[in-house]
TORMIVEX-502987 format. One record per atom (N, C-alpha, C, O): atom name; y negated, x negated, z. Coordinates in steps of 0.1 Angstrom, whole numbers. Layout:
<node site="CA" c2="Y" c1="X" c3="Z"/>
...
***
This chain:
<node site="N" c2="12" c1="-8" c3="0"/>
<node site="CA" c2="0" c1="0" c3="0"/>
<node site="C" c2="-13" c1="-8" c3="0"/>
<node site="O" c2="-23" c1="-4" c3="-5"/>
<node site="N" c2="-12" c1="-20" c3="6"/>
<node site="CA" c2="-24" c1="-29" c3="7"/>
<node site="C" c2="-31" c1="-30" c3="-6"/>
<node site="O" c2="-43" c1="-29" c3="-7"/>
<node site="N" c2="-24" c1="-33" c3="-18"/>
<node site="CA" c2="-32" c1="-35" c3="-30"/>
<node site="C" c2="-39" c1="-22" c3="-35"/>
<node site="O" c2="-47" c1="-23" c3="-44"/>
<node site="N" c2="-35" c1="-11" c3="-30"/>
<node site="CA" c2="-40" c1="2" c3="-34"/>
<node site="C" c2="-49" c1="9" c3="-25"/>
<node site="O" c2="-53" c1="20" c3="-27"/>
<node site="N" c2="-53" c1="2" c3="-14"/>
<node site="CA" c2="-61" c1="8" c3="-3"/>
<node site="C" c2="-74" c1="13" c3="-9"/>
<node site="O" c2="-78" c1="24" c3="-5"/>
<node site="N" c2="-80" c1="6" c3="-18"/>
<node site="CA" c2="-93" c1="11" c3="-23"/>
<node site="C" c2="-92" c1="23" c3="-32"/>
<node site="O" c2="-100" c1="32" c3="-32"/>
<node site="N" c2="-80" c1="24" c3="-39"/>
<node site="CA" c2="-78" c1="36" c3="-47"/>
<node site="C" c2="-77" c1="49" c3="-38"/>
<node site="O" c2="-82" c1="59" c3="-42"/>
<node site="N" c2="-71" c1="47" c3="-27"/>
<node site="CA" c2="-70" c1="59" c3="-17"/>
<node site="C" c2="-84" c1="62" c3="-12"/>
<node site="O" c2="-87" c1="74" c3="-11"/>
<node site="N" c2="-92" c1="52" c3="-9"/>
<node site="CA" c2="-105" c1="55" c3="-4"/>
<node site="C" c2="-113" c1="62" c3="-15"/>
<node site="O" c2="-121" c1="72" c3="-12"/>
<node site="N" c2="-112" c1="58" c3="-28"/>
<node site="CA" c2="-119" c1="64" c3="-39"/>
<node site="C" c2="-115" c1="78" c3="-41"/>
<node site="O" c2="-122" c1="86" c3="-46"/>
<node site="N" c2="-102" c1="81" c3="-37"/>
<node site="CA" c2="-97" c1="95" c3="-39"/>
<node site="C" c2="-101" c1="104" c3="-27"/>
<node site="O" c2="-97" c1="115" c3="-26"/>
<node site="N" c2="-109" c1="98" c3="-17"/>
<node site="CA" c2="-113" c1="105" c3="-6"/>
<node site="C" c2="-103" c1="105" c3="6"/>
<node site="O" c2="-105" c1="114" c3="15"/>
<node site="N" c2="-94" c1="96" c3="6"/>
<node site="CA" c2="-84" c1="96" c3="16"/>
<node site="C" c2="-87" c1="85" c3="26"/>
<node site="O" c2="-94" c1="75" c3="23"/>
<node site="N" c2="-81" c1="86" c3="38"/>
<node site="CA" c2="-81" c1="75" c3="47"/>
<node site="C" c2="-67" c1="71" c3="49"/>
<node site="O" c2="-58" c1="79" c3="54"/>
<node site="N" c2="-64" c1="59" c3="46"/>
<node site="CA" c2="-50" c1="53" c3="47"/>
<node site="C" c2="-48" c1="49" c3="61"/>
<node site="O" c2="-56" c1="42" c3="67"/>
<node site="N" c2="-36" c1="52" c3="66"/>
<node site="CA" c2="-32" c1="48" c3="80"/>
<node site="C" c2="-17" c1="43" c3="79"/>
<node site="O" c2="-9" c1="49" c3="71"/>
<node site="N" c2="-14" c1="33" c3="86"/>
<node site="CA" c2="-1" c1="27" c3="87"/>
<node site="C" c2="4" c1="28" c3="102"/>
<node site="O" c2="-4" c1="24" c3="110"/>
<node site="N" c2="15" c1="34" c3="104"/>
<node site="CA" c2="20" c1="36" c3="118"/>
<node site="C" c2="33" c1="28" c3="119"/>
<node site="O" c2="43" c1="31" c3="113"/>
<node site="N" c2="33" c1="18" c3="129"/>
<node site="CA" c2="45" c1="11" c3="132"/>
<node site="C" c2="51" c1="16" c3="145"/>
<node site="O" c2="46" c1="26" c3="151"/>
<node site="N" c2="62" c1="9" c3="150"/>
<node site="CA" c2="68" c1="14" c3="162"/>
<node site="C" c2="69" c1="3" c3="173"/>
<node site="O" c2="76" c1="4" c3="183"/>
<node site="N" c2="62" c1="-8" c3="170"/>
<node site="CA" c2="62" c1="-19" c3="180"/>
<node site="C" c2="50" c1="-17" c3="190"/>
<node site="O" c2="45" c1="-7" c3="190"/>
<node site="N" c2="47" c1="-28" c3="197"/>
<node site="CA" c2="37" c1="-27" c3="207"/>
<node site="C" c2="23" c1="-30" c3="200"/>
<node site="O" c2="23" c1="-36" c3="189"/>
<node site="N" c2="12" c1="-26" c3="206"/>
<node site="CA" c2="-1" c1="-28" c3="200"/>
<node site="C" c2="-4" c1="-42" c3="196"/>
<node site="O" c2="-10" c1="-44" c3="185"/>
<node site="N" c2="0" c1="-52" c3="203"/>
<node site="CA" c2="-2" c1="-66" c3="199"/>
<node site="C" c2="5" c1="-69" c3="186"/>
<node site="O" c2="0" c1="-77" c3="178"/>
<node site="N" c2="17" c1="-64" c3="185"/>
<node site="CA" c2="25" c1="-66" c3="173"/>
<node site="C" c2="18" c1="-59" c3="161"/>
<node site="O" c2="17" c1="-65" c3="150"/>
<node site="N" c2="12" c1="-48" c3="162"/>
<node site="CA" c2="5" c1="-41" c3="151"/>
<node site="C" c2="-7" c1="-49" c3="147"/>
<node site="O" c2="-10" c1="-51" c3="135"/>
<node site="N" c2="-14" c1="-54" c3="157"/>
<node site="CA" c2="-26" c1="-62" c3="154"/>
<node site="C" c2="-22" c1="-75" c3="146"/>
<node site="O" c2="-29" c1="-79" c3="136"/>
<node site="N" c2="-12" c1="-82" c3="151"/>
<node site="CA" c2="-7" c1="-94" c3="144"/>
<node site="C" c2="-3" c1="-91" c3="130"/>
<node site="O" c2="-6" c1="-98" c3="121"/>
<node site="N" c2="5" c1="-80" c3="128"/>
<node site="CA" c2="10" c1="-76" c3="115"/>
<node site="C" c2="-2" c1="-73" c3="106"/>
<node site="O" c2="-2" c1="-77" c3="94"/>
<node site="N" c2="-12" c1="-65" c3="111"/>
<node site="CA" c2="-24" c1="-62" c3="102"/>
<node site="C" c2="-31" c1="-74" c3="98"/>
<node site="O" c2="-35" c1="-75" c3="86"/>
<node site="N" c2="-32" c1="-84" c3="106"/>
<node site="CA" c2="-39" c1="-97" c3="103"/>
<node site="C" c2="-30" c1="-104" c3="93"/>
<node site="O" c2="-35" c1="-110" c3="83"/>
<node site="N" c2="-17" c1="-105" c3="95"/>
<node site="CA" c2="-8" c1="-112" c3="86"/>
<node site="C" c2="-8" c1="-106" c3="72"/>
<node site="O" c2="-7" c1="-113" c3="62"/>
<node site="N" c2="-8" c1="-93" c3="71"/>
<node site="CA" c2="-7" c1="-86" c3="58"/>
<node site="C" c2="-20" c1="-85" c3="51"/>
<node site="O" c2="-20" c1="-83" c3="38"/>
<node site="N" c2="-31" c1="-86" c3="58"/>
<node site="CA" c2="-44" c1="-86" c3="51"/>
<node site="C" c2="-49" c1="-72" c3="47"/>
<node site="O" c2="-57" c1="-71" c3="38"/>
<node site="N" c2="-45" c1="-62" c3="55"/>
<node site="CA" c2="-50" c1="-49" c3="52"/>
<node site="C" c2="-65" c1="-49" c3="54"/>
<node site="O" c2="-69" c1="-55" c3="64"/>
<node site="N" c2="-73" c1="-42" c3="46"/>
<node site="CA" c2="-87" c1="-41" c3="49"/>
<node site="C" c2="-90" c1="-33" c3="62"/>
<node site="O" c2="-82" c1="-25" c3="66"/>
<node site="N" c2="-101" c1="-36" c3="67"/>
<node site="CA" c2="-105" c1="-30" c3="80"/>
<node site="C" c2="-106" c1="-15" c3="79"/>
<node site="O" c2="-105" c1="-8" c3="90"/>
<node site="N" c2="-107" c1="-9" c3="67"/>
<node site="CA" c2="-108" c1="5" c3="66"/>
<node site="C" c2="-95" c1="12" c3="68"/>
<node site="O" c2="-94" c1="24" c3="70"/>
<node site="N" c2="-84" c1="5" c3="67"/>
<node site="CA" c2="-70" c1="10" c3="69"/>
<node site="C" c2="-67" c1="10" c3="84"/>
<node site="O" c2="-68" c1="0" c3="91"/>
<node site="N" c2="-64" c1="22" c3="90"/>
<node site="CA" c2="-60" c1="23" c3="104"/>
<node site="C" c2="-46" c1="18" c3="105"/>
<node site="O" c2="-36" c1="24" c3="100"/>
<node site="N" c2="-44" c1="8" c3="113"/>
<node site="CA" c2="-31" c1="2" c3="116"/>
<node site="C" c2="-28" c1="6" c3="131"/>
<node site="O" c2="-34" c1="1" c3="140"/>
<node site="N" c2="-19" c1="16" c3="132"/>
<node site="CA" c2="-15" c1="22" c3="145"/>
<node site="C" c2="-1" c1="19" c3="149"/>
<node site="O" c2="7" c1="14" c3="141"/>
<node site="N" c2="2" c1="22" c3="161"/>
<node site="CA" c2="16" c1="20" c3="166"/>
<node site="C" c2="20" c1="31" c3="175"/>
<node site="O" c2="12" c1="36" c3="183"/>
<node site="N" c2="33" c1="34" c3="175"/>
<node site="CA" c2="39" c1="44" c3="184"/>
<node site="C" c2="52" c1="39" c3="189"/>
<node site="O" c2="63" c1="42" c3="183"/>
<node site="N" c2="52" c1="31" c3="200"/>
<node site="CA" c2="64" c1="25" c3="205"/>
<node site="C" c2="75" c1="36" c3="209"/>
<node site="O" c2="87" c1="33" c3="209"/>
<node site="N" c2="70" c1="48" c3="212"/>
<node site="CA" c2="79" c1="59" c3="216"/>
<node site="C" c2="86" c1="65" c3="204"/>
<node site="O" c2="96" c1="72" c3="206"/>
<node site="N" c2="81" c1="62" c3="192"/>
<node site="CA" c2="87" c1="68" c3="179"/>
<node site="C" c2="86" c1="83" c3="178"/>
<node site="O" c2="93" c1="89" c3="170"/>
<node site="N" c2="77" c1="89" c3="186"/>
<node site="CA" c2="76" c1="104" c3="186"/>
<node site="C" c2="70" c1="108" c3="172"/>
<node site="O" c2="74" c1="119" c3="167"/>
<node site="N" c2="61" c1="100" c3="167"/>
<node site="CA" c2="55" c1="103" c3="154"/>
<node site="C" c2="66" c1="104" c3="143"/>
<node site="O" c2="66" c1="112" c3="134"/>
<node site="N" c2="75" c1="94" c3="144"/>
<node site="CA" c2="87" c1="94" c3="134"/>
<node site="C" c2="95" c1="106" c3="136"/>
<node site="O" c2="100" c1="112" c3="126"/>
<node site="N" c2="98" c1="110" c3="148"/>
<node site="CA" c2="106" c1="122" c3="150"/>
<node site="C" c2="99" c1="134" c3="145"/>
<node site="O" c2="105" c1="143" c3="138"/>
<node site="N" c2="86" c1="136" c3="147"/>
<node site="CA" c2="79" c1="147" c3="143"/>
<node site="C" c2="78" c1="148" c3="127"/>
<node site="O" c2="78" c1="159" c3="121"/>
<node site="N" c2="78" c1="136" c3="121"/>
<node site="CA" c2="78" c1="136" c3="106"/>
<node site="C" c2="92" c1="138" c3="100"/>
<node site="O" c2="93" c1="139" c3="88"/>
<node site="N" c2="102" c1="137" c3="109"/>
<node site="CA" c2="116" c1="139" c3="104"/>
<node site="C" c2="121" c1="126" c3="98"/>
<node site="O" c2="131" c1="127" c3="90"/>
<node site="N" c2="116" c1="115" c3="102"/>
<node site="CA" c2="122" c1="102" c3="97"/>
<node site="C" c2="133" c1="98" c3="106"/>
<node site="O" c2="132" c1="98" c3="118"/>
<node site="N" c2="144" c1="94" c3="99"/>
<node site="CA" c2="156" c1="91" c3="107"/>
<node site="C" c2="157" c1="77" c3="113"/>
<node site="O" c2="150" c1="68" c3="108"/>
<node site="N" c2="165" c1="76" c3="123"/>
<node site="CA" c2="168" c1="63" c3="129"/>
<node site="C" c2="183" c1="61" c3="126"/>
<node site="O" c2="191" c1="69" c3="131"/>
<node site="N" c2="186" c1="49" c3="120"/>
<node site="CA" c2="200" c1="48" c3="116"/>
<node site="C" c2="204" c1="33" c3="114"/>
<node site="O" c2="198" c1="26" c3="106"/>
<node site="N" c2="214" c1="28" c3="121"/>
<node site="CA" c2="219" c1="15" c3="119"/>
<node site="C" c2="225" c1="14" c3="105"/>
<node site="O" c2="223" c1="4" c3="98"/>
<node site="N" c2="233" c1="24" c3="102"/>
<node site="CA" c2="240" c1="24" c3="89"/>
<node site="C" c2="230" c1="23" c3="77"/>
<node site="O" c2="233" c1="16" c3="67"/>
<node site="N" c2="219" c1="30" c3="78"/>
<node site="CA" c2="209" c1="30" c3="67"/>
<node site="C" c2="203" c1="16" c3="66"/>
<node site="O" c2="200" c1="11" c3="55"/>
<node site="N" c2="200" c1="10" c3="78"/>
<node site="CA" c2="193" c1="-3" c3="78"/>
<node site="C" c2="203" c1="-14" c3="72"/>
<node site="O" c2="198" c1="-23" c3="64"/>
<node site="N" c2="215" c1="-13" c3="76"/>
<node site="CA" c2="225" c1="-24" c3="72"/>
<node site="C" c2="233" c1="-20" c3="60"/>
<node site="O" c2="242" c1="-28" c3="55"/>
<node site="N" c2="231" c1="-8" c3="54"/>
<node site="CA" c2="239" c1="-3" c3="43"/>
<node site="C" c2="236" c1="-10" c3="30"/>
<node site="O" c2="227" c1="-18" c3="29"/>
<node site="N" c2="244" c1="-6" c3="20"/>
<node site="CA" c2="243" c1="-12" c3="6"/>
<node site="C" c2="229" c1="-10" c3="0"/>
<node site="O" c2="223" c1="-20" c3="-5"/>
<node site="N" c2="223" c1="2" c3="2"/>
<node site="CA" c2="209" c1="4" c3="-4"/>
<node site="C" c2="199" c1="-5" c3="2"/>
<node site="O" c2="191" c1="-11" c3="-5"/>
<node site="N" c2="200" c1="-7" c3="15"/>
<node site="CA" c2="191" c1="-16" c3="22"/>
<node site="C" c2="192" c1="-31" c3="18"/>
<node site="O" c2="183" c1="-38" c3="16"/>
<node site="N" c2="205" c1="-35" c3="16"/>
<node site="CA" c2="208" c1="-48" c3="12"/>
<node site="C" c2="202" c1="-50" c3="-3"/>
<node site="O" c2="196" c1="-61" c3="-6"/>
<node site="N" c2="205" c1="-41" c3="-11"/>
<node site="CA" c2="200" c1="-42" c3="-25"/>
<node site="C" c2="185" c1="-42" c3="-26"/>
<node site="O" c2="179" c1="-50" c3="-34"/>
<node site="N" c2="179" c1="-34" c3="-18"/>
<node site="CA" c2="164" c1="-34" c3="-17"/>
<node site="C" c2="159" c1="-47" c3="-12"/>
<node site="O" c2="148" c1="-52" c3="-17"/>
<node site="N" c2="166" c1="-53" c3="-2"/>
<node site="CA" c2="162" c1="-66" c3="3"/>
<node site="C" c2="163" c1="-77" c3="-8"/>
<node site="O" c2="153" c1="-85" c3="-10"/>
<node site="N" c2="174" c1="-77" c3="-16"/>
<node site="CA" c2="175" c1="-87" c3="-27"/>
<node site="C" c2="165" c1="-85" c3="-37"/>
<node site="O" c2="159" c1="-95" c3="-42"/>
<node site="N" c2="162" c1="-72" c3="-41"/>
<node site="CA" c2="151" c1="-70" c3="-51"/>
<node site="C" c2="138" c1="-75" c3="-46"/>
<node site="O" c2="131" c1="-82" c3="-54"/>
<node site="N" c2="134" c1="-72" c3="-33"/>
<node site="CA" c2="122" c1="-77" c3="-28"/>
<node site="C" c2="121" c1="-92" c3="-27"/>
<node site="O" c2="111" c1="-98" c3="-30"/>
<node site="N" c2="132" c1="-98" c3="-23"/>
<node site="CA" c2="133" c1="-113" c3="-22"/>
<node site="C" c2="131" c1="-119" c3="-35"/>
<node site="O" c2="123" c1="-129" c3="-36"/>
<node site="N" c2="137" c1="-114" c3="-46"/>
<node site="CA" c2="135" c1="-119" c3="-59"/>
<node site="C" c2="120" c1="-118" c3="-64"/>
<node site="O" c2="115" c1="-126" c3="-72"/>
<node site="N" c2="113" c1="-108" c3="-59"/>
<node site="CA" c2="99" c1="-106" c3="-62"/>
<node site="C" c2="90" c1="-114" c3="-53"/>
<node site="O" c2="77" c1="-114" c3="-55"/>
<node site="N" c2="95" c1="-122" c3="-44"/>
<node site="CA" c2="87" c1="-131" c3="-36"/>
<node site="C" c2="85" c1="-127" c3="-21"/>
<node site="O" c2="79" c1="-134" c3="-14"/>
<node site="N" c2="90" c1="-115" c3="-18"/>
<node site="CA" c2="88" c1="-110" c3="-4"/>
<node site="C" c2="97" c1="-118" c3="5"/>
<node site="O" c2="109" c1="-121" c3="2"/>
<node site="N" c2="92" c1="-122" c3="17"/>
<node site="CA" c2="100" c1="-129" c3="27"/>
<node site="C" c2="99" c1="-122" c3="40"/>
<node site="O" c2="88" c1="-121" c3="46"/>
<node site="N" c2="110" c1="-117" c3="45"/>
<node site="CA" c2="110" c1="-109" c3="57"/>
<node site="C" c2="107" c1="-119" c3="69"/>
<node site="O" c2="114" c1="-129" c3="70"/>
<node site="N" c2="97" c1="-115" c3="77"/>
<node site="CA" c2="94" c1="-123" c3="89"/>
<node site="C" c2="103" c1="-118" c3="100"/>
<node site="O" c2="113" c1="-111" c3="98"/>
<node site="N" c2="99" c1="-122" c3="112"/>
<node site="CA" c2="106" c1="-117" c3="124"/>
<node site="C" c2="105" c1="-102" c3="126"/>
<node site="O" c2="94" c1="-97" c3="125"/>
<node site="N" c2="116" c1="-96" c3="128"/>
<node site="CA" c2="116" c1="-81" c3="130"/>
<node site="C" c2="110" c1="-78" c3="143"/>
<node site="O" c2="113" c1="-84" c3="153"/>
<node site="N" c2="100" c1="-68" c3="143"/>
<node site="CA" c2="94" c1="-64" c3="155"/>
<node site="C" c2="95" c1="-49" c3="156"/>
<node site="O" c2="95" c1="-42" c3="145"/>
<node site="N" c2="96" c1="-43" c3="168"/>
<node site="CA" c2="98" c1="-29" c3="169"/>
<node site="C" c2="113" c1="-26" c3="167"/>
<node site="O" c2="121" c1="-34" c3="169"/>
<node site="N" c2="115" c1="-13" c3="164"/>
<node site="CA" c2="129" c1="-8" c3="162"/>
<node site="C" c2="134" c1="-11" c3="148"/>
<node site="O" c2="130" c1="-4" c3="139"/>
<node site="N" c2="144" c1="-20" c3="146"/>
<node site="CA" c2="149" c1="-23" c3="133"/>
<node site="C" c2="157" c1="-12" c3="127"/>
<node site="O" c2="159" c1="-12" c3="114"/>
<node site="N" c2="161" c1="-2" c3="135"/>
<node site="CA" c2="170" c1="9" c3="129"/>
<node site="C" c2="161" c1="21" c3="125"/>
<node site="O" c2="166" c1="30" c3="119"/>
<node site="N" c2="148" c1="21" c3="129"/>
<node site="CA" c2="140" c1="32" c3="125"/>
<node site="C" c2="136" c1="32" c3="110"/>
<node site="O" c2="130" c1="22" c3="106"/>
<node site="N" c2="139" c1="42" c3="103"/>
<node site="CA" c2="135" c1="43" c3="89"/>
<node site="C" c2="121" c1="49" c3="88"/>
<node site="O" c2="118" c1="57" c3="97"/>
<node site="N" c2="114" c1="45" c3="79"/>
<node site="CA" c2="100" c1="50" c3="78"/>
<node site="C" c2="99" c1="61" c3="67"/>
<node site="O" c2="108" c1="68" c3="65"/>
<node site="N" c2="87" c1="62" c3="62"/>
<node site="CA" c2="84" c1="72" c3="52"/>
<node site="C" c2="70" c1="73" c3="49"/>
<node site="O" c2="62" c1="64" c3="54"/>
<node site="N" c2="66" c1="83" c3="42"/>
<node site="CA" c2="52" c1="85" c3="38"/>
<node site="C" c2="48" c1="100" c3="39"/>
<node site="O" c2="56" c1="108" c3="36"/>
<node site="N" c2="36" c1="102" c3="44"/>
<node site="CA" c2="31" c1="115" c3="45"/>
<node site="C" c2="17" c1="116" c3="38"/>
<node site="O" c2="9" c1="106" c3="40"/>
<node site="N" c2="14" c1="127" c3="31"/>
<node site="CA" c2="0" c1="129" c3="27"/>
<node site="C" c2="-3" c1="142" c3="35"/>
<node site="O" c2="3" c1="152" c3="34"/>
<node site="N" c2="-14" c1="140" c3="44"/>
<node site="CA" c2="-18" c1="150" c3="53"/>
<node site="C" c2="-32" c1="154" c3="50"/>
<node site="O" c2="-41" c1="146" c3="50"/>
<node site="N" c2="-34" c1="167" c3="48"/>
<node site="CA" c2="-48" c1="172" c3="45"/>
<node site="C" c2="-55" c1="174" c3="59"/>
<node site="O" c2="-49" c1="175" c3="69"/>
<node site="N" c2="-69" c1="174" c3="58"/>
<node site="CA" c2="-76" c1="177" c3="71"/>
<node site="C" c2="-71" c1="190" c3="77"/>
<node site="O" c2="-68" c1="200" c3="70"/>
<node site="N" c2="-70" c1="190" c3="90"/>
<node site="CA" c2="-64" c1="202" c3="97"/>
<node site="C" c2="-49" c1="200" c3="99"/>
<node site="O" c2="-43" c1="208" c3="107"/>
<node site="N" c2="-43" c1="189" c3="94"/>
<node site="CA" c2="-29" c1="186" c3="97"/>
<node site="C" c2="-19" c1="192" c3="88"/>
<node site="O" c2="-7" c1="190" c3="91"/>
<node site="N" c2="-23" c1="198" c3="77"/>
<node site="CA" c2="-13" c1="203" c3="67"/>
<node site="C" c2="-6" c1="192" c3="59"/>
<node site="O" c2="-13" c1="184" c3="52"/>
<node site="N" c2="7" c1="190" c3="60"/>
<node site="CA" c2="14" c1="180" c3="53"/>
<node site="C" c2="17" c1="186" c3="39"/>
<node site="O" c2="23" c1="196" c3="37"/>
<node site="N" c2="12" c1="179" c3="29"/>
<node site="CA" c2="13" c1="183" c3="15"/>
<node site="C" c2="23" c1="175" c3="7"/>
<node site="O" c2="27" c1="178" c3="-4"/>
<node site="N" c2="27" c1="164" c3="13"/>
<node site="CA" c2="38" c1="155" c3="7"/>
<node site="C" c2="45" c1="148" c3="18"/>
<node site="O" c2="39" c1="143" c3="27"/>
<node site="N" c2="58" c1="147" c3="16"/>
<node site="CA" c2="66" c1="139" c3="26"/>
<node site="C" c2="77" c1="132" c3="19"/>
<node site="O" c2="85" c1="138" c3="11"/>
<node site="N" c2="79" c1="119" c3="22"/>
<node site="CA" c2="90" c1="111" c3="17"/>
<node site="C" c2="96" c1="104" c3="29"/>
<node site="O" c2="90" c1="96" c3="35"/>
<node site="N" c2="109" c1="107" c3="32"/>
<node site="CA" c2="116" c1="101" c3="43"/>
<node site="C" c2="124" c1="90" c3="36"/>
<node site="O" c2="133" c1="92" c3="28"/>
<node site="N" c2="122" c1="77" c3="41"/>
<node site="CA" c2="130" c1="66" c3="35"/>
<node site="C" c2="145" c1="67" c3="39"/>
<node site="O" c2="148" c1="71" c3="51"/>
<node site="N" c2="153" c1="65" c3="29"/>
<node site="CA" c2="168" c1="66" c3="32"/>
<node site="C" c2="173" c1="52" c3="36"/>
<node site="O" c2="185" c1="51" c3="41"/>
<node site="N" c2="165" c1="41" c3="34"/>
<node site="CA" c2="169" c1="28" c3="37"/>
<node site="C" c2="157" c1="19" c3="37"/>
<node site="O" c2="147" c1="23" c3="32"/>
<node site="N" c2="158" c1="7" c3="43"/>
<node site="CA" c2="146" c1="-2" c3="42"/>
<node site="C" c2="143" c1="-5" c3="27"/>
<node site="O" c2="152" c1="-7" c3="19"/>
<node site="N" c2="130" c1="-5" c3="24"/>
<node site="CA" c2="126" c1="-7" c3="10"/>
<node site="C" c2="126" c1="6" c3="2"/>
<node site="O" c2="122" c1="5" c3="-10"/>
<node site="N" c2="129" c1="17" c3="7"/>
<node site="CA" c2="128" c1="30" c3="0"/>
<node site="C" c2="115" c1="36" c3="3"/>
<node site="O" c2="113" c1="42" c3="13"/>
<node site="N" c2="105" c1="34" c3="-6"/>
<node site="CA" c2="92" c1="38" c3="-4"/>
<node site="C" c2="87" c1="47" c3="-15"/>
<node site="O" c2="91" c1="45" c3="-27"/>
<node site="N" c2="78" c1="57" c3="-12"/>
<node site="CA" c2="71" c1="64" c3="-22"/>
<node site="C" c2="61" c1="54" c3="-28"/>
<node site="O" c2="55" c1="47" c3="-21"/>
<node site="N" c2="60" c1="55" c3="-41"/>
<node site="CA" c2="50" c1="46" c3="-48"/>
<node site="C" c2="36" c1="50" c3="-45"/>
<node site="O" c2="33" c1="62" c3="-41"/>
<node site="N" c2="27" c1="41" c3="-46"/>
<node site="CA" c2="12" c1="44" c3="-44"/>
<node site="C" c2="8" c1="55" c3="-54"/>
<node site="O" c2="1" c1="64" c3="-51"/>
<node site="N" c2="13" c1="54" c3="-66"/>
<node site="CA" c2="10" c1="65" c3="-76"/>
<node site="C" c2="15" c1="78" c3="-72"/>
<node site="O" c2="8" c1="88" c3="-74"/>
<node site="N" c2="27" c1="79" c3="-67"/>
<node site="CA" c2="32" c1="92" c3="-62"/>
<node site="C" c2="23" c1="98" c3="-51"/>
<node site="O" c2="20" c1="110" c3="-51"/>
<node site="N" c2="19" c1="89" c3="-42"/>
<node site="CA" c2="11" c1="94" c3="-31"/>
<node site="C" c2="-3" c1="98" c3="-36"/>
<node site="O" c2="-8" c1="108" c3="-31"/>
<node site="N" c2="-9" c1="90" c3="-45"/>
<node site="CA" c2="-22" c1="94" c3="-50"/>
<node site="C" c2="-21" c1="107" c3="-58"/>
<node site="O" c2="-30" c1="115" c3="-57"/>
<node site="N" c2="-10" c1="109" c3="-66"/>
<node site="CA" c2="-9" c1="122" c3="-73"/>
<node site="C" c2="-8" c1="133" c3="-63"/>
<node site="O" c2="-13" c1="144" c3="-66"/>
<node site="N" c2="0" c1="132" c3="-52"/>
<node site="CA" c2="1" c1="142" c3="-42"/>
<node site="C" c2="-12" c1="145" c3="-36"/>
<node site="O" c2="-15" c1="157" c3="-34"/>
<node site="N" c2="-20" c1="135" c3="-33"/>
<node site="CA" c2="-33" c1="137" c3="-28"/>
<node site="C" c2="-42" c1="144" c3="-37"/>
<node site="O" c2="-49" c1="154" c3="-33"/>
<node site="N" c2="-42" c1="140" c3="-50"/>
<node site="CA" c2="-51" c1="147" c3="-59"/>
<node site="C" c2="-47" c1="161" c3="-62"/>
<node site="O" c2="-56" c1="170" c3="-64"/>
<node site="N" c2="-34" c1="164" c3="-63"/>
<node site="CA" c2="-30" c1="177" c3="-65"/>
<node site="C" c2="-32" c1="187" c3="-54"/>
<node site="O" c2="-32" c1="199" c3="-55"/>
<node site="N" c2="-33" c1="181" c3="-42"/>
<node site="CA" c2="-36" c1="189" c3="-30"/>
<node site="C" c2="-51" c1="192" c3="-28"/>
<node site="O" c2="-54" c1="200" c3="-20"/>
<node site="N" c2="-59" c1="186" c3="-36"/>
<node site="CA" c2="-74" c1="187" c3="-34"/>
<node site="C" c2="-78" c1="201" c3="-40"/>
<node site="O" c2="-90" c1="204" c3="-40"/>
***
């Protein structure tokens, strides 16, 4: 999402990233990845936000074939996994939420590396306007 942060702002959105580690971990991660200051980098160590969003927690998903293949694909593209922080079994996802809290798009990751593309999220945002 980092390379597309400005596109979200231009579309009238506020981009937020929610992790599940401790606040110091979120701050360190935000600095390491170089997200612009306009992106809210938040954390929820209780993982309640993940539960409310319907995102699953699964050892099998993390260590399964899809996760391994996604890791290999990312590695070939130059991504290097650093030290895991937070809950490694928690799968993520993406939400597009309108003012007032209405969810207009939801993607629950089935494995690490299973992400909705920035284009998909931007299209969902624009179609909900």
